[in-house]
C-alpha positions in Angstrom: 0.0 0.0 0.0 1.2 3.5 -0.8 2.5 5.7 2.0 0.8 8.9 3.1 3.3 11.5 1.7 3.0 9.8 -1.8 -0.8 10.0 -1.7 -0.7 13.6 -0.5 1.7 14.5 -3.3 -0.6 12.9 -5.8 -3.7 14.7 -4.5 -1.8 18.0 -4.4 -0.6 17.6 -7.9 -4.1 16.8 -9.2 -5.5 19.8 -7.3 -2.9 22.2 -8.6 -3.4 21.1 -12.2 -7.2 21.3 -11.8 -6.9 24.8 -10.3 -4.6 26.0 -13.0 -6.8 24.7 -15.8 -9.8 26.5 -14.3 -7.9 29.7 -13.6 -6.1 30.1 -16.9 -9.2 31.3 -18.9 -9.9 34.0 -16.4 -6.3 35.1 -16.4 -6.3 35.4 -20.2 -9.8 36.9 -20.5 -8.4 40.5 -21.1 -5.9 39.4 -23.7 -8.4 37.3 -25.7 -11.3 39.8 -25.4 -11.1 41.0 -29.0 -9.9 37.8 -30.5 -11.4 36.8 -33.9 -11.0 33.2 -33.0 -13.1 33.4 -29.9 -15.8 35.3 -31.9 -15.9 32.5 -34.4 -16.0 29.9 -31.7 -18.8 31.7 -29.9 -20.9 31.6 -33.1 -20.1 28.0 -34.1 -19.9 26.1 -30.9 -23.7 25.8 -30.2 -24.2 24.3 -33.7 -21.2 22.0 -33.2 -22.4 20.7 -29.9 -25.9 20.0 -31.3 -24.3 18.2 -34.2 -22.2 16.0 -32.0 -25.3 15.2 -29.9 -27.2 14.3 -33.0 -24.5 12.0 -34.3 -24.2 10.3 -30.9 -28.0 9.8 -30.7 -28.4 8.4 -34.2 -25.3 6.2 -33.9 -27.2 3.8 -31.7 -30.2 3.4 -33.9 -30.8 0.1 -35.6 -32.0 1.0 -39.1 -32.2 -2.7 -39.9 -34.6 -3.4 -37.1 -38.4 -3.7 -37.2 -39.0 0.1 -37.0 -36.1 1.0 -39.4 -35.3 4.0 -37.3 -38.5 5.8 -38.2 -39.4 6.9 -34.6 -35.9 8.4 -34.1 -35.7 10.1 -37.5 -39.3 11.4 -37.1 -38.4 12.9 -33.7 -35.4 14.6 -35.2 -37.4 16.1 -38.0 -40.2 17.2 -35.6 -37.6 18.8 -33.3 -36.0 20.7 -36.2 -39.3 21.7 -37.7 -40.8 23.0 -34.4 -37.6 24.8 -33.6 -37.6 26.5 -37.0 -41.2 27.4 -36.6 -41.4 28.6 -33.0 -37.7 29.3 -32.1 -38.3 27.7 -28.7 -35.7 25.1 -27.6 -37.9 23.6 -24.8 -41.0 23.3 -27.0 -39.0 21.7 -29.9 -37.3 19.2 -27.6 -40.6 18.2 -25.9 -42.4 17.9 -29.3 -39.6 15.8 -30.8 -39.3 13.6 -27.7 -43.0 13.0 -27.6 -43.2 12.1 -31.3 -40.3 9.6 -30.9 -41.7 8.0 -27.8 -45.3 7.7 -29.1 -44.0 6.2 -32.4 -41.6 3.8 -30.6 -44.0 2.6 -27.9 -47.4 2.7 -29.5 -46.9 2.3 -33.3 -43.8 0.2 -33.8 
């Protein structure tokens, strides 16, 4: 079993790295305030995050199964359509989830 100083050193190193990684963005905030890169990231990150979630969600769908992925794809289409129509994230997610669940549990 490891001795106490070794464990304390390991916990201290982990804490120092965690603190530094969390403090660095605040320390550089003034220098990066007018950065074109950050402006681009600010505009593209929400779309990128949604795209990654979409790919992750669809990657587990069995398109060769009995439902052929129809409930999942219908939910995605309804979510996008309601969001395009109403511009309300909560409403679009609720509508898409409801369509997917109804189709998956009651139709297929």
